[in-house]
C-alpha positions in Angstrom: -83.7 65.8 46.1 -81.3 63.1 44.8 -79.2 63.8 41.8 -80.4 62.6 38.4 -78.7 59.4 37.2 -77.5 58.8 33.7 -77.0 55.8 31.4 -75.1 56.0 28.1 -76.0 53.4 25.4 -73.4 52.8 22.7 -74.3 50.5 19.9 -71.2 48.8 18.6 -70.5 46.6 15.6 -66.8 45.8 15.0 -65.6 48.7 17.1 -62.6 47.0 18.7 -60.2 49.6 17.3 -62.2 52.8 18.3 -63.7 51.7 21.6 -60.6 52.0 23.9 -60.1 55.7 23.2 -63.9 56.3 23.3 -64.2 54.7 26.7 -61.1 56.6 28.0 -62.6 59.9 26.8 -66.1 59.1 28.2 -64.8 58.2 31.7 -62.4 61.2 31.9 -65.4 63.5 31.2 -67.7 61.7 33.5 -65.2 61.8 36.4 -65.2 65.6 36.2 -68.9 65.9 35.7 -72.0 65.6 37.9 -72.6 62.2 36.3 -69.6 60.5 37.8 -71.7 57.4 38.6 -73.2 57.0 35.1 -73.4 53.5 33.7 -72.1 52.9 30.2 -73.8 50.1 28.2 -71.9 48.9 25.1 -74.3 46.9 23.0 -72.4 44.5 20.9 -74.3 43.8 17.7 -72.8 40.5 16.8 -69.3 41.8 16.1 -66.8 39.5 14.3 -63.8 41.2 15.9 -62.8 41.5 19.5 -65.4 44.1 20.5 -67.2 41.9 23.1 -64.0 40.6 24.5 -62.6 44.1 24.9 -65.7 45.4 26.7 -65.9 42.4 28.9 -62.3 42.7 30.0 -62.7 46.5 30.6 -65.8 45.9 32.7 -63.9 43.7 35.1 -61.8 46.7 36.3 -64.4 49.4 35.6 -67.8 48.5 37.2 -69.6 51.4 35.4 -69.3 49.5 32.1 -71.8 46.8 31.1 -71.6 44.6 28.1 -75.0 43.9 26.4 -75.0 41.4 23.6 -77.4 41.0 20.7 -78.3 37.5 19.4 -76.2 38.1 16.3 -75.9 41.1 13.9 -79.4 42.5 14.3 -78.9 46.1 13.2 -78.3 49.5 14.9 -82.0 50.0 15.7 -82.2 46.7 17.5 -79.0 47.4 19.4 -80.3 50.8 20.6 -83.6 49.3 21.6 -81.9 46.6 23.5 -79.6 49.0 25.3 -82.6 51.3 26.2 -84.4 48.3 27.7 -81.4 47.5 29.9 -80.5 51.0 31.0 -81.3 52.1 34.6 -80.6 55.8 34.6 -83.2 58.6 34.9 -81.9 59.9 31.6 -80.5 57.7 28.8 -78.1 59.0 26.2 -77.6 57.2 22.9 -74.1 58.0 21.6 -72.3 56.6 18.5 -69.1 54.6 19.3 -66.9 57.2 17.4 -68.1 60.1 19.6 -68.6 62.2 16.5 -70.7 64.4 18.8 -68.4 64.9 21.8 -69.7 63.8 25.2 -69.1 67.3 26.4 -72.2 68.4 24.4 -74.4 66.4 26.8 -75.1 69.4 29.1 -76.7 71.2 26.1 -79.2 68.4 25.8 -79.9 68.2 29.5 -80.4 72.0 29.8 -82.6 72.2 26.7 -84.8 69.3 28.1 -85.0 71.0 31.5 -85.8 74.4 30.0 -88.5 73.2 27.7 -89.9 70.3 29.8 -89.2 67.9 26.8 -88.9 64.2 27.3 -86.5 63.8 24.4 -83.6 66.0 23.3 -81.8 65.3 20.0 -78.5 66.6 18.9 -78.5 68.4 15.5 -75.8 69.1 12.9 -78.2 71.2 10.8 -79.3 73.9 13.1 -75.8 75.5 13.3 -73.4 74.1 10.7 -70.7 76.3 12.0 -70.3 73.8 14.9 -69.3 71.1 12.4 -65.5 70.7 12.7 -64.9 68.0 10.1 -67.5 67.8 7.4 -68.8 64.7 5.6 -68.0 64.2 1.9 -70.2 66.6 0.0 -72.3 63.9 -1.6 -73.1 62.4 1.8 -74.0 65.8 3.1 -76.3 66.5 0.2 -78.0 63.1 0.5 -78.6 63.8 4.2 -80.3 67.1 3.4 -82.5 65.4 0.7 -83.3 62.6 3.2 -84.4 65.2 5.7 -86.7 66.9 3.2 -88.3 63.6 2.3 -88.6 62.7 6.0 -90.4 65.9 6.9 -92.8 65.6 4.0 -93.7 62.0 4.9 -93.8 62.2 8.7 -94.7 65.8 9.5 -91.8 66.0 11.9 -90.3 69.5 12.2 -86.6 68.5 12.8 -83.7 69.6 10.6 -81.6 66.6 11.5 -83.0 63.3 12.8 -79.9 61.2 12.0 -77.3 62.6 14.4 -76.3 59.7 16.7 -76.6 61.8 19.9 -80.0 61.6 21.5 -81.2 61.9 25.1 -84.4 60.2 26.5 -86.0 60.5 29.8 -86.3 57.0 31.1 -90.1 57.0 31.4 -90.3 58.2 27.8 -87.9 55.5 26.6 -90.0 52.9 28.3 -93.0 54.0 26.2 -91.2 54.7 22.9 -88.8 51.8 22.3 -91.2 48.9 22.9 -93.2 50.3 20.0 -90.2 50.5 17.7 -90.6 48.1 14.7 -87.5 48.9 12.6 -84.0 47.4 13.3 -82.2 49.4 10.6 -81.0 53.0 10.4 -84.6 54.4 10.0 -85.2 53.8 13.7 -84.2 57.4 14.6 -87.1 58.8 12.6 -89.5 56.0 13.8 -88.8 56.7 17.5 -89.4 60.5 17.0 -92.7 59.7 15.2 -93.7 57.4 18.1 -92.8 60.2 20.6 -95.0 62.6 18.7 -97.9 60.2 18.6 -97.6 59.6 22.4 -97.6 63.4 23.1 -94.0 63.4 24.3 -92.3 66.6 23.5 -88.9 66.5 21.7 -86.5 69.4 21.4 -83.7 69.8 18.8 -80.3 71.2 20.0 -77.3 72.3 17.9 -74.2 70.4 18.9 -70.6 70.2 17.9 -69.9 67.3 15.5 -67.0 65.9 13.5 -67.1 63.3 10.7 -65.1 60.3 11.7 -63.9 57.9 9.0 -65.1 54.3 9.2 -68.8 54.8 8.8 -71.0 51.6 8.7 -73.5 53.4 6.5 -73.1 52.0 3.0 -74.9 53.2 -0.2 -77.3 50.3 0.0 -78.1 51.1 3.7 -78.7 54.8 2.8 -81.1 53.9 0.1 -82.9 51.4 2.4 -83.4 54.2 4.8 -85.5 56.1 2.3 -87.7 53.0 1.9 -88.0 52.9 5.7 -89.6 56.3 5.7 -92.4 55.0 3.6 -92.7 52.0 6.0 -92.9 54.4 9.0 -95.6 56.5 7.3 -97.6 53.3 6.6 -97.2 52.0 10.1 -98.4 55.3 11.6 -101.4 55.3 9.3 -102.3 51.8 10.4 -102.0 52.6 14.1 -99.1 50.1 14.6 -97.3 52.5 17.0 -100.3 52.7 19.3 -99.4 49.4 21.0 -96.2 47.9 22.3 -94.7 45.2 20.2 
């Protein structure tokens, strides 16, 4: 039986400063892992800095890197959906550009998916908070807890943390979930898990190490908008809009 292949999708908006060390860390880990031949797709979401130029230059000497470009600044949800459509691996990992969840946590997701037979494995900060090295500011942490409570009430999802940017999808599951995604903003994480549930695709939540990294792109307005997106997800589900590909 051939080894499973891996794709890593990294949505990036103005990440010129952080990407060099992120890519160095990723490839150092991959070279010592069973996923040495993994492809890394950096999805540039209309950056105004040198993100695209940096990735394009790096790809010329590292064939495992692919630059994927959005038609402008379309949002993180759009970037992840675009990367998932381009990915070729048997399993596809979504990872934030700051590696707040270290790439070394990937085997935990792989093992949990294999053990449970799940098609989706999501990293979680909430299941074991002792694994958090650097915490978020207290207000952001409390707002995240409140968001999760509202999310569970509106969607019926059982997860303690849907917003950790470290999620693993089996390719066949990704091919069904992401074409049904309708949101381009930060509410897409919840939306994709709602879609997976409606499709009967099992998802497992896995505690992972995590460190807050300064430079978040999530503003107060973006955070408030995410609460509104929960209501949109609930409405879309009630209207059956996730039962067909968009």
